[in-house]
NUMARZA-117849 format. One record per residue: residue in one letter; x, y, z of N, C-alpha, C in turn. Coordinates in steps of 0.001 Angstrom, whole numbers, plus 500000, padded with zeros to 6 digits. Each point is the difference from the previous one (the first is absolute). Example, Ala and Ser with C-alpha at 12.3 -4.5 7.8 and 13.67 -1.06 7.14 Angstrom:
2
+---------+--------+---------+--------+---------+----------+--------+--------+---------+--------+
| residuo | n_east | n_north |   n_up | ca_east | ca_north |  ca_up | c_east | c_north |   c_up |
+---------+--------+---------+--------+---------+----------+--------+--------+---------+--------+
|       A | 513190 |  494310 | 507800 |  499110 |   501190 | 500000 | 500900 |  501200 | 500000 |
|       S | 499650 |  501050 | 499280 |  500820 |   501190 | 500060 | 499230 |  501090 | 500730 |
+---------+--------+---------+--------+---------+----------+--------+--------+---------+--------+
END
This chain:
165
+---------+--------+---------+--------+---------+----------+--------+--------+---------+--------+
| residuo | n_east | n_north |   n_up | ca_east | ca_north |  ca_up | c_east | c_north |   c_up |
+---------+--------+---------+--------+---------+----------+--------+--------+---------+--------+
|       M | 497985 |  518201 | 507234 |  500951 |   498898 | 500010 | 499270 |  498706 | 500342 |
|       K | 500384 |  498928 | 499296 |  499426 |   498677 | 500249 | 501129 |  499008 | 500257 |
|       K | 499824 |  499191 | 501045 |  500921 |   498894 | 500273 | 499376 |  498740 | 499430 |
|       I | 500805 |  499262 | 499213 |  499506 |   498842 | 499268 | 500766 |  498742 | 500417 |
|       L | 499269 |  498907 | 500195 |  500608 |   498681 | 500141 | 499683 |  499234 | 498727 |
|       L | 501033 |  499513 | 499336 |  499858 |   499295 | 498732 | 500365 |  498541 | 500207 |
|       L | 499062 |  499120 | 499659 |  500282 |   498574 | 500126 | 499448 |  499239 | 498815 |
|       S | 500476 |  498784 | 499860 |  499583 |   499142 | 498902 | 500155 |  498545 | 500409 |
|       D | 499374 |  499154 | 499231 |  500197 |   498556 | 500099 | 499859 |  499473 | 501429 |
|       T | 498870 |  500341 | 500621 |  499720 |   499441 | 501318 | 499501 |  498562 | 499883 |
|       H | 499432 |  499658 | 498852 |  499516 |   498635 | 499756 | 499132 |  499488 | 501151 |
|       G | 499117 |  500869 | 500508 |  499070 |   499616 | 501046 | 500541 |  500082 | 501414 |
|       Y | 501224 |  500486 | 500150 |  500630 |   500039 | 501323 | 500020 |  501427 | 500546 |
|       I | 499539 |  500158 | 501216 |  500070 |   501295 | 500701 | 500326 |  499695 | 501461 |
|       D | 500850 |  500810 | 500610 |  500358 |   499760 | 501400 | 500186 |  501322 | 500729 |
|       D | 500281 |  499904 | 501282 |  500158 |   501205 | 500826 | 501198 |  500836 | 499576 |
|       Q | 501028 |  499387 | 499427 |  501160 |   500788 | 499539 | 499575 |  500954 | 498896 |
|       I | 499242 |  499509 | 499045 |  499513 |   500859 | 498918 | 499066 |  501068 | 500576 |
|       L | 499062 |  499576 | 500827 |  498995 |   500927 | 500531 | 500610 |  501093 | 500865 |
|       K | 501114 |  499715 | 500648 |  500697 |   501026 | 500793 | 500407 |  501167 | 499097 |
|       F | 500481 |  499696 | 498812 |  500414 |   501049 | 499059 | 498790 |  500675 | 499348 |
|       V | 498929 |  499246 | 499797 |  498776 |   500579 | 499447 | 499513 |  501139 | 500898 |
|       K | 500056 |  499801 | 501298 |  499517 |   501002 | 500956 | 500803 |  501299 | 499960 |
|       Q | 501194 |  499974 | 499420 |  500893 |   501166 | 500010 | 499877 |  500891 | 498766 |
|       V | 499122 |  499639 | 499048 |  499912 |   500740 | 498746 | 498590 |  500545 | 499784 |
|       D | 499856 |  500787 | 498939 |  498696 |   500543 | 499634 | 499227 |  499090 | 499054 |
|       E | 500724 |  499330 | 499095 |  499374 |   499113 | 499021 | 500865 |  498770 | 499810 |
|       V | 499345 |  498904 | 499591 |  500700 |   498772 | 499622 | 499729 |  499748 | 498529 |
|       W | 501065 |  499680 | 499260 |  499874 |   499634 | 498593 | 500478 |  498567 | 499859 |
|       H | 499178 |  499155 | 499393 |  500339 |   498583 | 499809 | 500057 |  499725 | 498501 |
|       V | 501139 |  499483 | 499542 |  500250 |   499839 | 498563 | 499769 |  498562 | 499542 |
|       G | 498947 |  499387 | 500489 |  499547 |   498742 | 499438 | 500522 |  498734 | 500646 |
|       D | 499401 |  498887 | 499568 |  500147 |   498698 | 500649 | 499652 |  500143 | 501481 |
|       I | 498830 |  500575 | 500210 |  499475 |   500227 | 501343 | 499684 |  498654 | 500648 |
|       G | 499267 |  499179 | 499281 |  499811 |   498623 | 500414 | 498758 |  499696 | 500802 |
|       S | 499469 |  500945 | 500767 |  498775 |   499748 | 500755 | 499407 |  501318 | 500482 |
|       F | 498682 |  499951 | 500245 |  499346 |   501181 | 500533 | 500313 |  500206 | 501476 |
|       E | 500570 |  499016 | 500668 |  500475 |   500205 | 501374 | 501062 |  501092 | 500014 |
|       V | 500881 |  499977 | 499002 |  501038 |   501029 | 499883 | 499349 |  501352 | 499740 |
|       V | 499093 |  500050 | 499032 |  499310 |   501245 | 499648 | 499276 |  500568 | 501220 |
|       D | 499242 |  499159 | 500685 |  499217 |   500460 | 501146 | 500902 |  500511 | 501125 |
|       A | 501102 |  499296 | 500282 |  500916 |   500423 | 501066 | 500624 |  501353 | 499676 |
|       L | 500352 |  500221 | 498740 |  500592 |   501276 | 499600 | 498968 |  501114 | 500030 |
|       K | 498825 |  499752 | 499405 |  498949 |   501027 | 499929 | 499459 |  500378 | 501379 |
|       K | 500086 |  499089 | 500935 |  499526 |   500284 | 501357 | 500828 |  501106 | 500648 |
|       L | 501278 |  500114 | 499550 |  500913 |   500964 | 500612 | 500227 |  501263 | 499170 |
|       K | 500092 |  499850 | 498681 |  500346 |   501141 | 499139 | 499345 |  499866 | 498635 |
|       P | 499899 |  501112 | 499260 |  499525 |   499917 | 498623 | 500955 |  499132 | 499170 |
|       L | 499428 |  499215 | 499089 |  500769 |   499056 | 499179 | 499796 |  500291 | 498528 |
|       R | 501108 |  500090 | 499284 |  499981 |   500045 | 498533 | 500702 |  498710 | 499571 |
|       A | 499424 |  499298 | 499018 |  500582 |   498718 | 499629 | 499715 |  499663 | 498542 |
|       V | 500727 |  499013 | 499512 |  499749 |   499363 | 498708 | 500005 |  498496 | 500240 |
|       Y | 499381 |  499278 | 499088 |  500056 |   498545 | 500140 | 501253 |  499463 | 499328 |
|       G | 500412 |  498823 | 500439 |  501155 |   499330 | 499417 | 499596 |  498706 | 499337 |
|       N | 500972 |  499305 | 499434 |  499720 |   498799 | 499227 | 499426 |  498846 | 500824 |
|       I | 500199 |  499972 | 501328 |  499434 |   498919 | 500807 | 498629 |  500362 | 500561 |
|       D | 499573 |  501234 | 499840 |  498744 |   500442 | 500581 | 498811 |  499494 | 499176 |
|       D | 498954 |  499549 | 500711 |  498843 |   499384 | 499352 | 499049 |  501048 | 499418 |
|       S | 498913 |  499505 | 499392 |  499057 |   500892 | 499320 | 499303 |  500955 | 500968 |
|       I | 499824 |  499594 | 501252 |  499372 |   500886 | 500982 | 500930 |  501168 | 500319 |
|       M | 501292 |  499703 | 500173 |  500993 |   501054 | 500246 | 500118 |  500904 | 498768 |
|       R | 499924 |  499402 | 498816 |  500098 |   500783 | 498760 | 498794 |  500909 | 499804 |
|       A | 498868 |  499610 | 500567 |  498817 |   500867 | 499937 | 500127 |  501184 | 500966 |
|       E | 500775 |  499828 | 501054 |  500188 |   501051 | 501011 | 501078 |  501007 | 499609 |
|       F | 501074 |  499505 | 499369 |  501153 |   500850 | 499685 | 500329 |  499932 | 498516 |
|       P | 500550 |  501087 | 499438 |  500331 |   500022 | 498576 | 501359 |  499352 | 499702 |
|       L | 500239 |  499745 | 498729 |  501309 |   499545 | 499527 | 501006 |  501141 | 500113 |
|       D | 499573 |  501195 | 499636 |  500815 |   501217 | 500069 | 499269 |  501014 | 500873 |
|       N | 500738 |  500626 | 500891 |  499425 |   501067 | 500822 | 500827 |  501246 | 499732 |
|       K | 499393 |  500931 | 499286 |  500665 |   501261 | 499667 | 499298 |  501113 | 500763 |
|       F | 500783 |  500797 | 500708 |  499422 |   501067 | 500804 | 501063 |  501062 | 500245 |
|       T | 499561 |  501135 | 500498 |  500904 |   501074 | 500402 | 499800 |  500224 | 501491 |
|       I | 501103 |  500070 | 500714 |  499969 |   500288 | 501429 | 500961 |  501160 | 500235 |
|       E | 499507 |  500998 | 500734 |  500726 |   501267 | 500086 | 500198 |  500451 | 498548 |
|       K | 501243 |  500105 | 499506 |  500238 |   500369 | 498597 | 500760 |  498901 | 499260 |
|       I | 499896 |  498769 | 500506 |  500725 |   498860 | 499432 | 499035 |  499106 | 499221 |
|       A | 500268 |  499822 | 498706 |  499252 |   499034 | 499200 | 500577 |  498614 | 500272 |
|       V | 499118 |  499052 | 500345 |  500403 |   498651 | 500392 | 499308 |  498995 | 499086 |
|       W | 500741 |  498954 | 499637 |  499423 |   498857 | 499292 | 500456 |  498754 | 500736 |
|       M | 499029 |  499244 | 500526 |  500280 |   498729 | 500658 | 499470 |  498868 | 499129 |
|       T | 500808 |  498959 | 499810 |  499566 |   498778 | 499323 | 500864 |  498856 | 500505 |
|       H | 499462 |  498810 | 500051 |  500748 |   498896 | 500605 | 501194 |  499577 | 499137 |
|       I | 499753 |  499735 | 498723 |  501071 |   499548 | 499113 | 500323 |  501119 | 499026 |
|       G | 501052 |  500758 | 500296 |  500340 |   501150 | 499161 | 501430 |  500024 | 499521 |
|       G | 500849 |  499138 | 500568 |  501401 |   499997 | 499608 | 500789 |  501090 | 500704 |
|       Y | 501149 |  500294 | 499423 |  500959 |   500938 | 500576 | 500516 |  500942 | 498916 |
|       P | 500643 |  501110 | 500379 |  500610 |   500860 | 498982 | 500884 |  499192 | 499052 |
|       H | 499854 |  500277 | 498734 |  500710 |   499333 | 498907 | 499491 |  498590 | 499750 |
|       N | 498997 |  499543 | 500756 |  499430 |   498667 | 499781 | 498537 |  499993 | 500468 |
|       Y | 499213 |  500949 | 499489 |  498601 |   500077 | 500379 | 499193 |  498901 | 499317 |
|       N | 498930 |  499599 | 500643 |  499085 |   499025 | 499439 | 499406 |  500578 | 498712 |
|       P | 499894 |  499196 | 498938 |  499453 |   500515 | 498735 | 498616 |  500631 | 500144 |
|       R | 499190 |  499545 | 500944 |  498659 |   500542 | 500183 | 500015 |  501475 | 500397 |
|       V | 501043 |  500436 | 500726 |  500037 |   501373 | 500508 | 501043 |  500881 | 499314 |
|       K | 500884 |  499397 | 499259 |  501166 |   500716 | 499465 | 499635 |  501244 | 499175 |
|       S | 499114 |  499856 | 499036 |  499688 |   501152 | 499137 | 499221 |  501074 | 500763 |
|       A | 499121 |  499586 | 500912 |  499242 |   500981 | 500793 | 500928 |  500771 | 500929 |
|       L | 500989 |  499319 | 500570 |  500985 |   500691 | 500844 | 500788 |  501020 | 499180 |
|       A | 500421 |  499605 | 498820 |  500787 |   500902 | 499151 | 499180 |  501212 | 499572 |
|       A | 498710 |  499787 | 499728 |  499143 |   501087 | 499531 | 499638 |  500980 | 501114 |
|       N | 499818 |  499489 | 501206 |  499563 |   500862 | 501097 | 500516 |  499442 | 501327 |
|       P | 501285 |  500151 | 500281 |  500548 |   499415 | 501223 | 499498 |  500710 | 501259 |
|       P | 499644 |  499228 | 501020 |  499669 |   500617 | 501280 | 501290 |  500438 | 500685 |
|       K | 499892 |  500702 | 501091 |  501207 |   500326 | 500776 | 500442 |  498784 | 500820 |
|       L | 499023 |  499122 | 500348 |  500283 |   498825 | 500814 | 499306 |  498787 | 499390 |
|       F | 500799 |  498996 | 499617 |  499481 |   498755 | 499432 | 500308 |  498877 | 500989 |
|       I | 498948 |  499305 | 500446 |  500147 |   499004 | 501054 | 499544 |  498637 | 499494 |
|       T | 500852 |  499000 | 500223 |  499675 |   498636 | 499615 | 500281 |  499040 | 501151 |
|       G | 499548 |  498791 | 499850 |  500271 |   498928 | 500952 | 500500 |  498792 | 499226 |
|       H | 499492 |  498817 | 500322 |  500158 |   498750 | 499277 | 501342 |  499295 | 500177 |
|       S | 501100 |  500700 | 499940 |  501317 |   499345 | 499970 | 500463 |  499502 | 501366 |
|       H | 499418 |  500525 | 501072 |  500429 |   499723 | 501381 | 501395 |  500570 | 500267 |
|       I | 500482 |  500860 | 499116 |  501325 |   500612 | 500144 | 499819 |  501500 | 500204 |
|       L | 500434 |  500502 | 501153 |  499899 |   501420 | 500284 | 500985 |  500762 | 499109 |
|       K | 499474 |  500978 | 499274 |  500835 |   500852 | 499153 | 499406 |  501397 | 499977 |
|       V | 500867 |  500986 | 500068 |  499621 |   501389 | 499771 | 500996 |  500534 | 498991 |
|       M | 499497 |  500435 | 498855 |  500874 |   500454 | 498914 | 499412 |  501260 | 499366 |
|       F | 500872 |  500896 | 499587 |  499540 |   501172 | 499268 | 500224 |  499752 | 498516 |
|       D | 498965 |  500180 | 499214 |  500076 |   499857 | 498554 | 500301 |  501381 | 499415 |
|       K | 501255 |  500214 | 499632 |  500407 |   501311 | 499481 | 499327 |  500310 | 498674 |
|       K | 499802 |  498987 | 499177 |  499396 |   500213 | 498687 | 498566 |  500528 | 500132 |
|       L | 499234 |  499427 | 500936 |  498606 |   500410 | 500174 | 499812 |  500988 | 501145 |
|       N | 501088 |  500323 | 500683 |  499960 |   500953 | 501120 | 498948 |  499592 | 501041 |
|       M | 500069 |  498728 | 500406 |  499052 |   499514 | 500997 | 500695 |  499038 | 500956 |
|       L | 499446 |  499925 | 501203 |  500510 |   499095 | 501012 | 499217 |  498698 | 499937 |
|       H | 500711 |  498895 | 500037 |  499373 |   498679 | 500020 | 500230 |  499382 | 501373 |
|       M | 498939 |  499447 | 500594 |  500119 |   499306 | 501288 | 499375 |  498618 | 499904 |
|       N | 500656 |  499029 | 500597 |  499437 |   498678 | 500238 | 500324 |  499675 | 501456 |
|       P | 498991 |  499809 | 500857 |  500270 |   499803 | 501426 | 500441 |  498591 | 500387 |
|       G | 500185 |  499109 | 499025 |  500336 |   498620 | 500337 | 498745 |  499273 | 500435 |
|       A | 500125 |  499095 | 500957 |  498856 |   499198 | 500442 | 499873 |  500054 | 501520 |
|       A | 498791 |  500323 | 500470 |  499752 |   500055 | 501442 | 499465 |  498681 | 500543 |
|       G | 499607 |  499101 | 499106 |  499459 |   498713 | 500423 | 501079 |  498950 | 500198 |
|       K | 499550 |  498794 | 500261 |  500935 |   498903 | 500274 | 500116 |  499019 | 498840 |
|       Y | 499194 |  500160 | 498964 |  500049 |   499095 | 498864 | 500940 |  500542 | 498931 |
|       G | 500885 |  499162 | 499476 |  500902 |   500397 | 498923 | 501437 |  499706 | 500359 |
|       F | 500906 |  500372 | 499111 |  501417 |   499671 | 500161 | 500783 |  501008 | 500842 |
|       H | 499431 |  501169 | 500263 |  500716 |   501039 | 500746 | 500330 |  499489 | 501410 |
|       T | 501113 |  500478 | 500530 |  500401 |   499542 | 501340 | 499640 |  501001 | 501092 |
|       V | 499854 |  501269 | 499636 |  499632 |   501035 | 500969 | 498728 |  500686 | 499490 |
|       R | 499024 |  500141 | 500883 |  498772 |   500699 | 499673 | 500278 |  501501 | 500028 |
|       T | 499534 |  500728 | 498977 |  500329 |   501423 | 499889 | 498782 |  500841 | 499638 |
|       M | 500093 |  501284 | 500338 |  499018 |   501022 | 499638 | 500773 |  501313 | 499829 |
|       L | 499339 |  501008 | 499484 |  500575 |   501338 | 499901 | 499086 |  500996 | 500702 |
|       R | 500610 |  501005 | 500593 |  499253 |   501105 | 500601 | 500613 |  501290 | 499480 |
|       F | 499151 |  500964 | 499656 |  500501 |   501277 | 499486 | 498957 |  501070 | 500215 |
|       E | 500389 |  501227 | 499722 |  499105 |   501145 | 500127 | 499868 |  500697 | 498662 |
|       I | 498813 |  500512 | 499759 |  499746 |   500820 | 498824 | 499580 |  501367 | 500515 |
|       N | 500756 |  501010 | 499581 |  499734 |   501369 | 500409 | 499988 |  500859 | 498744 |
|       E | 498801 |  500380 | 499569 |  499794 |   500728 | 498750 | 500576 |  499198 | 498844 |
|       D | 501122 |  500430 | 499389 |  500555 |   499240 | 498876 | 501317 |  499302 | 500367 |
|       N | 500190 |  499742 | 501278 |  501227 |   499339 | 500465 | 499700 |  498666 | 500677 |
|       I | 500837 |  499023 | 499714 |  499957 |   498703 | 500666 | 501230 |  499973 | 500895 |
|       T | 499777 |  499897 | 501313 |  501109 |   500129 | 500945 | 499942 |  498910 | 501072 |
|       N | 501058 |  499976 | 500785 |  500090 |   499113 | 501169 | 499678 |  498548 | 499668 |
|       L | 500515 |  499532 | 498876 |  499789 |   498615 | 499589 | 500765 |  499070 | 500923 |
|       E | 499279 |  499013 | 500542 |  500609 |   499024 | 500903 | 499693 |  498588 | 499529 |
|       I | 500997 |  499141 | 500074 |  499804 |   498572 | 499783 | 499669 |  499381 | 501350 |
|       I | 498926 |  499250 | 500036 |  499614 |   499294 | 501221 | 500249 |  498516 | 499770 |
|       E | 500885 |  499446 | 500801 |  500263 |   498562 | 499938 | 499365 |  499359 | 501219 |
|       L | 499143 |  499035 | 499743 |  499384 |   499230 | 501068 | 500889 |  498786 | 500248 |
|       E | 499539 |  499052 | 500781 |  500877 |   498872 | 500331 | 500295 |  499146 | 498774 |
|       K | 501106 |  499254 | 500083 |  500304 |   499039 | 498956 | 498929 |  498918 | 500020 |
|       R | 499654 |  499531 | 498826 |  498976 |   498958 | 499909 | 500539 |  498691 | 500549 |
|       S | 499122 |  499266 | 500678 |  500435 |   498695 | 500519 | 499440 |  498879 | 499164 |
+---------+--------+---------+--------+---------+----------+--------+--------+---------+--------+
END
């Protein structure tokens, strides 16, 4: 079993509220718009990090992390990408690949809107953790925490941090 903290769109911001939750999991997954290596270093100092770059990330960040991160954990096939869309409205770049070989878990960021949806057509779960940083239009900073046990995704929790000031 693995406990996962899923975050996105930190835009260079990391604080003790985020790090408190990092300490409670086995791995951290960041779905792009990381914004600075301060964020990467703070996360990696505490837990293993899987990440993708986002549209605001510079060439150095893009050299460190891929556009798409596809992997299997326990028995769950995962595809992480920053700009991927949502069920019934996937980004054209990923749409045909998703249809041809859907993972069990498809994770995106970018929108700053927390959404968890099941795509019945592709039989896969879609997650977007919203935005954990302070930059953007969102009013509440959010993350997701969940567990992966063999081929099950369980104990999904929405984490709401303070309202942005």
